[in-house]
N, CA, C and O of each residue as an XYZ file, in Angstrom:
704
protein
N      86.001    113.852     89.715
C      86.887    114.878     89.225
C      88.027    114.774     89.324
O      88.606    114.179     90.233
N      88.818    115.665     87.865
C      90.212    115.488     87.487
C      90.520    116.567     88.581
O      89.777    117.209     89.324
N      91.883    116.539     88.415
C      92.392    118.045     88.992
C      94.256    118.097     87.559
O      94.813    117.284     86.820
N      94.455    119.543     87.948
C      95.284    119.869     87.293
C      96.763    120.112     88.188
O      97.100    121.110     88.825
N      97.242    119.270     88.054
C      98.407    119.084     88.914
C      99.759    119.388     88.327
O     100.130    118.452     87.618
N     100.756    120.536     88.390
C     101.682    120.894     87.488
C     102.492    120.162     87.841
O     103.078    119.468     87.009
N     102.814    120.073     89.318
C     103.802    119.191     90.239
C     104.690    120.418     90.461
O     104.221    121.556     90.409
N     106.158    120.133     90.745
C     106.884    121.221     91.477
C     107.980    121.702     90.124
O     108.308    120.943     89.212
N     108.434    123.177     90.277
C     109.102    123.265     88.925
C     110.430    123.958     89.204
O     111.348    123.476     88.540
N     110.757    124.903     89.963
C     111.204    125.926     90.329
C     111.634    125.963     92.094
O     110.956    126.578     92.916
N     112.792    125.234     92.413
C     112.781    124.617     93.937
C     114.511    125.202     94.984
O     115.690    124.870     94.860
N     113.929    125.978     95.748
C     114.759    125.917     96.249
C     115.444    124.938     97.619
O     114.747    124.471     98.520
N     116.695    124.804     97.526
C     116.641    124.211     98.931
C     118.277    124.825     99.646
O     119.382    124.781     99.106
N     117.912    125.363    100.992
C     118.886    126.009    101.414
C     119.384    125.400    102.925
O     118.621    124.648    103.531
N     120.540    125.721    103.426
C     121.109    125.036    104.227
C     121.574    126.098    105.642
O     121.921    127.271    105.501
N     121.505    125.554    106.653
C     121.994    126.544    107.579
C     122.727    125.859    109.101
O     122.366    124.708    109.345
N     123.754    126.528    110.147
C     123.951    125.902    111.273
C     124.433    126.464    111.583
O     124.922    127.374    110.914
N     124.650    126.257    113.053
C     125.792    127.047    113.713
C     127.128    126.999    113.465
O     127.409    125.832    113.191
N     128.243    127.809    113.421
C     129.320    127.533    113.446
C     130.252    127.256    114.322
O     130.051    127.769    115.423
N     131.489    126.433    114.190
C     132.263    125.814    115.376
C     132.271    126.442    116.544
O     131.803    127.570    116.388
N     132.595    126.232    117.676
C     133.193    127.003    118.972
C     134.713    127.505    118.287
O     135.473    127.046    117.435
N     134.678    129.034    119.410
C     136.007    129.297    119.099
C     137.244    128.299    119.291
O     137.251    127.273    119.972
N     138.103    128.742    118.665
C     139.073    127.361    118.547
C     139.086    126.334    118.042
O     140.139    125.709    117.921
N     138.170    125.973    117.701
C     137.843    124.449    117.118
C     137.854    124.695    115.062
O     137.622    125.684    114.367
N     138.174    123.502    114.776
C     138.265    123.420    113.084
C     136.624    123.900    112.779
O     135.680    123.763    113.557
N     136.606    124.304    111.854
C     135.228    125.280    111.578
C     134.613    123.435    110.404
O     134.924    122.556    109.601
N     133.559    124.066    111.316
C     131.893    122.929    109.968
C     131.847    123.387    108.877
O     131.645    124.596    108.765
N     132.008    122.627    107.806
C     131.861    123.130    106.767
C     130.827    121.895    105.991
O     131.448    120.910    105.591
N     129.377    121.896    105.771
C     128.410    121.571    105.220
C     128.463    121.802    104.451
O     128.891    122.930    104.206
N     128.003    120.775    103.225
C     127.320    121.046    101.500
C     126.072    120.788    101.101
O     125.390    119.978    101.728
N     125.775    121.191    100.421
C     124.384    120.636     99.931
C     124.737    119.680     98.289
O     125.050    120.395     97.337
N     124.697    118.744     98.141
C     124.780    118.058     96.995
C     123.698    117.488     96.438
O     122.738    116.992     97.027
N     123.922    117.591     95.068
C     122.648    117.102     94.415
C     122.901    116.298     93.245
O     123.368    116.781     92.213
N     122.564    114.918     93.404
C     122.753    113.543     91.816
C     121.812    113.675     91.313
O     120.696    113.706     91.832
N     122.158    113.805     89.922
C     120.874    113.856     88.912
C     120.824    112.500     88.118
O     121.463    112.607     87.071
N     120.541    111.874     88.206
C     119.844    110.351     87.528
C     119.689    110.289     86.269
O     119.762    111.441     85.841
N     119.451    109.305     85.148
C     119.254    109.321     84.169
C     117.488    108.275     84.029
O     117.501    107.091     84.369
N     116.672    108.677     83.713
C     115.419    107.873     83.378
C     115.411    106.649     83.076
O     114.317    106.085     83.103
N     116.601    105.883     82.706
C     116.280    104.366     81.750
C     117.428    103.779     83.145
O     117.702    102.579     83.181
N     118.113    104.896     84.389
C     118.567    103.899     85.157
C     118.418    105.083     86.674
O     119.351    105.776     87.078
N     117.484    105.057     87.086
C     117.325    106.228     88.230
C     117.985    105.871     89.658
O     117.997    106.677     90.588
N     118.580    104.458     89.733
C     118.891    104.091     90.629
C     120.168    104.058     90.591
O     120.678    103.918     91.703
N     120.919    104.137     89.677
C     122.537    103.782     89.145
C     123.353    104.851     89.287
O     122.751    105.599     90.058
N     124.326    105.323     88.999
C     125.484    105.873     88.863
C     124.583    107.339     88.615
O     123.681    107.240     87.784
N     124.750    108.563     89.218
C     124.749    110.032     88.718
C     124.833    110.038     87.664
O     125.474    109.083     87.227
N     124.382    110.867     86.788
C     125.009    111.278     85.355
C     125.860    112.536     85.273
O     126.893    112.710     84.626
N     125.097    113.510     86.196
C     126.515    114.143     87.270
C     125.752    114.707     88.816
O     124.660    114.410     89.300
N     126.874    115.658     89.330
C     126.401    115.956     90.507
C     126.584    117.553     89.867
O     127.063    117.999     88.824
N     125.829    118.252     91.272
C     126.473    119.579     91.456
C     126.697    120.185     92.910
O     125.811    120.231     93.764
N     127.867    120.596     93.061
C     128.547    120.995     94.443
C     129.429    121.612     94.552
O     130.245    121.657     93.631
N     129.610    122.304     95.675
C     131.084    123.085     96.080
C     131.043    124.050     94.700
O     131.748    123.969     93.694
N     129.951    125.002     95.024
C     130.079    125.798     93.862
C     129.835    125.693     92.691
O     129.934    126.655     91.930
N     129.542    124.753     92.385
C     129.217    124.391     90.805
C     127.674    124.269     90.490
O     126.692    124.289     91.232
N     127.811    124.136     89.133
C     126.441    124.341     88.296
C     126.184    122.845     87.561
O     127.184    122.142     87.410
N     125.436    122.550     87.294
C     124.852    121.674     85.925
C     125.152    121.750     85.155
O     125.331    122.961     85.019
N     125.549    121.062     83.914
C     126.032    121.637     82.517
C     124.953    122.277     82.122
O     125.226    123.434     81.803
N     123.381    121.893     81.965
C     122.628    122.763     81.307
C     122.135    123.890     82.316
O     121.032    124.354     82.029
N     122.698    124.367     83.344
C     122.339    125.405     84.503
C     120.991    125.390     84.661
O     120.503    126.520     84.695
N     120.151    124.403     84.778
C     119.121    123.897     85.319
C     119.326    124.049     86.881
O     118.628    124.942     87.361
N     120.165    123.345     87.812
C     121.294    123.537     89.222
C     121.603    124.374     89.498
O     121.316    125.186     88.617
N     122.214    124.935     90.479
C     123.114    126.158     90.897
C     123.350    126.247     92.370
O     122.397    126.294     93.148
N     124.425    126.268     92.722
C     124.619    126.060     94.178
C     125.063    127.597     94.075
O     126.193    127.857     93.663
N     124.178    128.615     94.450
C     124.179    129.729     94.983
C     125.051    130.197     95.780
O     125.736    131.127     95.355
N     125.224    129.832     96.791
C     125.633    130.191     98.393
C     126.506    129.513     99.070
O     126.219    129.463    100.266
N     127.157    129.143     98.873
C     128.204    127.923    100.003
C     129.449    128.691    100.745
O     130.299    129.461    100.297
N     129.207    128.159    102.093
C     129.747    128.500    102.711
C     130.706    127.156    103.612
O     130.449    125.953    103.641
N     131.608    127.746    104.138
C     132.437    126.744    104.491
C     132.599    126.676    106.070
O     133.211    125.671    106.431
N     132.147    127.600    107.187
C     131.439    127.993    108.500
C     130.743    128.235    108.851
O     130.868    128.498    110.047
N     129.316    128.409    108.249
C     128.394    128.267    109.015
C     128.007    129.961    109.299
O     126.881    130.374    109.577
N     128.906    130.567    109.189
C     128.900    132.084    109.977
C     127.898    132.884    108.747
O     128.108    132.748    107.541
N     126.594    133.877    109.429
C     126.161    134.730    108.568
C     124.849    134.582    109.093
O     124.768    133.841    110.073
N     123.955    135.030    108.740
C     122.474    135.450    108.971
C     121.699    134.430    108.175
O     121.866    134.379    106.956
N     120.953    133.704    108.719
C     119.883    132.428    108.384
C     120.790    131.524    107.118
O     121.983    131.250    107.250
N     120.045    131.181    106.026
C     120.743    129.982    105.407
C     121.816    130.803    104.538
O     121.842    131.797    103.812
N     122.830    129.654    105.109
C     124.516    130.379    104.097
C     124.343    129.381    102.936
O     124.819    129.846    101.900
N     123.926    128.425    102.819
C     124.253    128.030    102.063
C     122.959    127.924    101.277
O     121.990    127.901    102.036
N     122.526    127.827     99.515
C     121.384    127.805     98.602
C     121.501    126.947     97.406
O     122.433    126.959     96.602
N     120.329    126.116     97.378
C     120.608    125.471     96.039
C     119.493    125.349     94.862
O     118.590    124.536     95.066
N     119.480    125.983     93.818
C     117.996    126.256     93.301
C     118.164    125.077     92.019
O     119.228    124.773     91.481
N     117.281    124.714     91.815
C     117.089    123.578     90.965
C     115.777    123.555     90.064
O     114.701    123.233     90.569
N     115.884    123.902     88.724
C     114.666    124.551     87.574
C     114.231    123.151     87.456
O     114.608    122.657     86.393
N     113.605    122.410     88.155
C     112.882    120.754     87.303
C     112.907    120.949     85.966
O     113.504    120.392     85.045
N     111.957    122.065     86.054
C     110.632    122.157     84.699
C     111.570    122.465     83.533
O     111.215    122.717     82.382
N     112.928    122.403     84.041
C     113.640    123.148     82.510
C     114.500    121.870     82.154
O     115.161    121.820     81.117
N     114.438    120.507     83.370
C     115.600    120.195     83.516
C     115.241    118.386     81.792
O     114.315    117.575     81.760
N     115.964    118.475     81.193
C     115.823    117.488     80.530
C     115.017    116.362     80.689
O     114.765    115.963     81.826
N     114.431    115.603     79.370
C     113.724    114.425     79.606
C     114.292    113.507     80.023
O     113.787    112.655     80.754
N     115.818    113.530     79.497
C     116.122    112.398     79.732
C     116.934    112.128     81.150
O     117.843    111.335     81.397
N     116.372    112.926     81.841
C     116.573    112.997     83.523
C     115.249    112.518     84.076
O     114.221    113.110     83.743
N     115.207    111.475     84.907
C     114.219    111.149     86.054
C     113.874    111.561     87.594
O     112.819    111.737     88.204
N     114.981    111.620     87.867
C     115.173    111.920     89.376
C     116.531    112.762     89.611
O     117.496    112.855     88.852
N     116.320    113.380     90.945
C     117.483    114.453     91.660
C     117.113    114.222     92.883
O     116.077    114.619     93.416
N     118.387    113.243     93.588
C     118.261    113.904     94.971
C     119.310    114.536     95.637
O     120.482    114.396     95.287
N     118.880    115.367     96.773
C     119.675    116.343     96.995
C     119.915    115.513     98.789
O     119.023    114.963     99.435
N     121.140    115.655     99.137
C     121.350    115.344    100.435
C     122.451    116.651    100.693
O     122.600    117.596     99.918
N     123.325    116.399    102.255
C     123.910    117.548    102.965
C     125.297    116.612    103.696
O     125.029    115.704    104.483
N     126.438    116.864    103.425
C     127.546    116.037    103.967
C     128.415    116.934    104.466
O     128.583    118.022    103.915
N     129.156    116.521    105.724
C     129.739    117.349    106.494
C     131.544    117.003    105.848
O     132.074    115.892    105.829
N     132.038    118.037    105.481
C     133.502    117.740    104.899
C     134.306    117.683    106.305
O     134.180    118.300    107.362
N     135.221    116.632    105.835
C     136.177    116.085    107.239
C     136.903    115.822    107.391
O     137.201    114.817    108.036
N     138.159    117.184    106.473
C     139.165    117.566    107.129
C     139.153    118.181    108.703
O     138.303    118.903    109.226
N     140.419    117.626    109.276
C     140.431    118.519    110.864
C     140.081    117.339    111.452
O     140.449    117.417    112.624
N     139.436    116.033    111.196
C     138.896    115.218    112.169
C     137.524    114.988    111.417
O     137.130    115.441    110.343
N     136.801    113.966    112.515
C     135.556    113.419    111.809
C     134.888    114.458    112.558
O     135.373    114.962    113.571
N     133.613    114.822    111.986
C     132.494    114.966    112.635
C     131.562    114.311    112.030
O     131.623    113.613    111.018
N     130.317    114.688    112.998
C     128.655    113.936    112.800
C     128.308    114.788    112.708
O     128.978    115.819    112.776
N     126.451    114.687    112.407
C     125.631    115.974    112.975
C     125.211    115.935    114.102
O     124.099    116.359    114.415
N     126.142    115.353    115.001
C     125.619    115.475    116.135
C     126.329    116.379    116.873
O     125.958    116.599    118.026
N     127.544    117.100    116.299
C     128.305    117.394    116.619
C     127.961    118.980    116.196
O     128.497    119.846    116.887
N     127.015    119.440    114.997
C     126.380    120.445    114.716
C     125.769    120.895    115.320
O     125.053    119.962    115.683
N     125.297    122.065    115.980
C     124.538    122.459    116.302
C     123.246    124.033    114.917
O     123.248    124.947    114.093
N     122.495    123.111    115.768
C     121.097    123.978    114.627
C     121.207    124.257    113.504
O     120.968    125.370    113.036
N     121.825    122.686    112.515
C     121.383    122.282    111.846
C     120.001    122.236    110.923
O     119.161    121.355    111.103
N     119.878    123.084    110.101
C     118.567    122.951    109.540
C     118.256    123.174    108.333
O     118.422    124.359    108.044
N     117.615    122.111    106.929
C     117.500    122.318    105.542
C     116.170    122.233    105.417
O     115.322    121.479    105.895
N     116.132    123.578    104.338
C     114.590    123.802    104.053
C     114.276    123.874    103.066
O     114.756    124.842    102.476
N     113.171    122.835    102.117
C     113.013    122.693    100.897
C     111.871    123.820    100.922
O     111.066    123.944    101.845
N     111.938    124.925     99.338
C     110.877    125.571     99.662
C     110.669    125.600     97.889
O     111.690    125.582     97.201
N     109.082    125.652     97.111
C     109.044    126.218     95.723
C     108.307    127.493     95.789
O     107.111    127.618     96.049
N     109.321    128.608     95.474
C     108.551    130.117     95.705
C     108.677    130.723     97.065
O     109.721    131.080     97.612
N     107.321    130.791     97.579
C     107.120    131.352     99.255
C     106.688    129.842     99.910
O     107.055    129.590    101.058
N     106.124    129.133     99.362
C     105.590    127.503     99.824
C     106.446    126.476    100.346
O     106.936    125.587     99.649
N     106.655    126.635    101.825
C     107.255    125.817    101.971
C     107.360    124.357    101.976
O     106.809    123.708    102.865
N     107.940    123.871    101.166
C     107.601    121.945    101.251
C     108.033    121.363    102.475
O     107.159    120.638    102.950
N     108.678    121.401    102.895
C     109.276    120.312    103.694
C     110.915    121.927    104.677
O     111.301    123.026    104.280
N     111.365    120.840    106.287
C     112.166    120.974    106.216
C     113.065    120.084    107.130
O     112.252    119.498    107.845
N     114.539    119.605    107.540
C     115.078    118.790    108.068
C     115.842    119.517    109.024
O     116.510    120.520    108.772
N     115.702    118.912    110.248
C     116.863    119.298    111.133
C     117.950    118.645    111.620
O     118.865    119.112    112.298
N     117.763    117.334    111.160
C     119.149    116.194    111.504
C     118.763    115.674    112.692
O     119.296    114.582    112.888
N     117.844    116.129    113.801
C     117.913    115.509    115.153
C     118.414    113.912    115.605
O     119.164    113.432    116.455
N     117.357    113.302    114.294
C     117.366    111.879    114.819
C     118.645    111.264    113.426
O     118.233    110.153    113.096
N     119.471    111.485    112.894
C     120.684    111.120    112.294
C     121.716    111.703    113.119
O     122.497    112.274    112.359
N     122.066    111.819    114.266
C     123.402    112.257    115.101
C     124.262    111.953    114.597
O     124.880    112.888    114.089
N     124.852    110.577    114.400
C     126.080    109.341    113.816
C     125.984    109.744    112.549
O     126.858    109.069    112.007
N     125.532    110.351    111.788
C     125.614    110.046    110.369
C     126.601    111.257    109.868
O     126.457    112.366    110.383
N     127.368    111.096    109.099
C     128.349    112.278    108.059
C     128.216    113.102    107.091
O     128.961    114.017    106.741
N     126.650    112.533    106.412
C     125.870    112.298    105.369
C     124.665    112.439    105.068
O     124.546    111.416    104.393
N     123.740    112.879    105.043
C     122.049    112.482    104.825
C     121.613    113.107    103.544
O     121.808    114.307    103.353
N     120.852    112.112    102.384
C     119.975    112.523    101.599
C     118.752    113.038    102.769
O     118.449    112.496    103.831
N     118.258    114.145    102.206
C     117.596    115.156    102.248
C     115.439    114.855    101.660
O     114.419    114.846    102.349
N     115.624    114.703    100.415
C     114.573    114.999     99.625
C     115.334    114.336     98.349
O     116.509    114.114     98.055
N     113.844    114.100     97.637
C     114.098    113.402     95.931
C     113.044    113.662     95.022
O     111.898    113.347     95.342
N     113.260    114.150     94.028
C     112.400    114.857     93.092
C     112.369    113.817     91.529
O     113.285    113.837     90.707
N     111.280    113.079     91.416
C     110.648    112.537     91.014
C     109.660    112.744     89.368
O     108.538    113.231     89.225
N     110.489    112.232     88.444
C     109.334    112.828     86.925
C     108.448    111.966     87.025
O     108.703    110.809     87.359
N     107.413    112.341     86.784
C     106.222    111.197     86.818
C     105.884    110.835     85.223
O     106.335    111.346     84.198
N     104.911    109.749     85.410
C     104.839    109.403     83.703
C     104.452    110.716     82.639
O     104.878    110.807     81.488
N     103.483    111.763     83.359
C     103.276    112.818     82.786
C     104.158    113.448     82.114
O     103.972    113.882     80.978
N     105.671    113.596     83.062
C     106.871    114.600     83.062
C     106.568    115.718     83.691
O     107.184    116.734     83.369
N     105.398    115.792     84.888
C     105.515    116.430     86.103
C     106.500    116.004     86.989
O     106.804    114.844     87.264
N     107.013    117.129     87.446
C     107.912    116.958     88.653
C     107.423    116.226     90.421
O     106.944    117.215     90.975
N     107.372    115.444     91.093
C     107.009    115.096     92.789
C     108.037    116.000     92.900
O     108.681    116.802     92.223
N     107.879    115.252     94.802
C     108.714    115.740     95.515
C     108.449    114.657     96.947
O     107.409    114.520     97.591
N     109.731    114.008     97.141
C     109.513    113.090     98.213
C     110.224    113.325     99.515
O     111.384    113.319     99.103
N     110.314    113.537    100.876
C     110.786    113.368    102.084
C     111.717    112.238    101.434
O     111.265    111.378    100.678
N     113.241    112.339    101.854
C     114.046    110.857    101.802
C     115.130    111.287    102.463
O     116.128    111.782    101.940
N     114.944    111.101    103.630
C     115.751    110.985    104.836
C     116.629    109.728    105.206
O     116.260    108.603    105.542
N     117.826    110.215    105.057
C     118.425    108.198    105.103
C     119.861    109.111    105.248
O     120.278    110.091    104.630
N     120.403    108.304    106.368
C     121.807    109.079    106.791
C     123.032    107.837    106.553
O     122.799    106.641    106.380
N     124.220    108.420    106.595
C     125.036    107.460    106.032
C     126.274    108.193    106.675
O     126.302    109.410    106.858
N     127.298    107.324    106.999
C     128.751    107.262    107.375
C     129.689    107.347    106.183
O     130.310    106.319    105.913
N     129.878    108.408    105.445
C     130.600    108.341    104.307
C     130.875    110.026    104.496
O     130.195    110.868    105.081
N     132.145    110.146    103.757
C     133.229    111.774    103.224
C     132.257    111.723    102.453
O     131.514    110.830    102.045
N     132.347    112.711    102.316
C     131.496    113.521    100.667
C     131.938    112.719     99.636
O     131.010    112.381     98.901
N     132.834    112.365     99.369
C     133.228    111.555     97.605
C     132.509    110.296     97.570
O     132.095    109.890     96.483
N     132.304    109.606     98.668
C     131.498    108.295     98.971
C     130.238    108.153     99.028
O     129.538    107.247     98.576
N     129.820    109.558     99.893
C     128.458    109.934     99.491
C     127.883    110.188     98.431
O     126.759    109.687     98.407
N     128.152    110.758     97.516
C     128.021    110.982     96.100
C     127.299    109.687     94.918
O     126.469    109.587     94.014
N     128.464    108.735     95.832
C     128.293    107.654     95.210
C     127.408    106.637     95.942
O     126.917    105.589     95.522
N     127.350    107.094     96.888
C     125.751    105.976     97.646
C     124.126    106.706     97.425
O     123.054    106.103     97.366
N     124.317    107.866     97.350
C     123.432    108.681     97.938
C     122.315    108.086     96.840
O     121.246    107.990     97.444
N     122.178    107.677     95.534
C     120.826    107.520     94.879
C     120.350    105.953     94.482
O     119.397    105.599     93.788
N     121.466    105.068     95.248
C     121.530    103.539     95.308
C     119.620    103.485     96.217
O     118.909    104.200     96.924
N     119.598    101.962     95.466
C     117.884    102.003     96.427
C     118.859    101.043     97.351
O     119.624    100.118     97.078
N     118.424    101.777     98.713
C     118.562    100.509     99.959
C     117.221    100.298    100.475
O     116.794    100.481    101.615
N     116.809    100.005     99.742
C     115.059     99.253    100.324
C     115.307     98.075    100.868
O     114.384     97.395    101.314
C-alpha cells in the first residue's frame, strides 16, 4: 500500500519567554534560520534570517521580534514557506540565541521559555530548553528536502556556548 505524503509546506516557529526581573537587563532571545544549499547541506549557510529580516526570495520571514519577552503569548514568530523555497536549497536549520549584551546569559537564566513549531493549526513540536540550561544558543528543528522534493522535519535540539554571531557559523555543521 502506498501513501501520498506531501510533507510540510508552510511552517511557523514561535518563541516566548518571561521578561527579566525589574531592574535587571532585558532578556533578548532571537529566532534564527540558516538555509543550506543542496550540494553542501552541512557547510556554511547560503543565507540567514534573523532580527527582523527576511530571506531574499521572501519565503522565510521573521514576523515579530521582541527584545524583552513582554507581551501576551508568543513574542517572536518566523514563517517558513518551505514549499516555495528554490530547489537549490535542501536544508533549513532553526535555532534560538540569547543576545549577550549586558553580560553572559544562559537558558537557565530565562524563565518560561518555549518554542513551538506548527503547520497551520497542527503542532509539530515544542521545546522548553530545560535540559540545556547552560547553553546560550540552541538549534531546535531542521527541515530537509527529500529525494521527491518534499520537505520533512525533525527535532534537532543541540546546545551551544556561543554568541549569536558564532552560533550562525556553527548551527548547521555536522556535530555527529
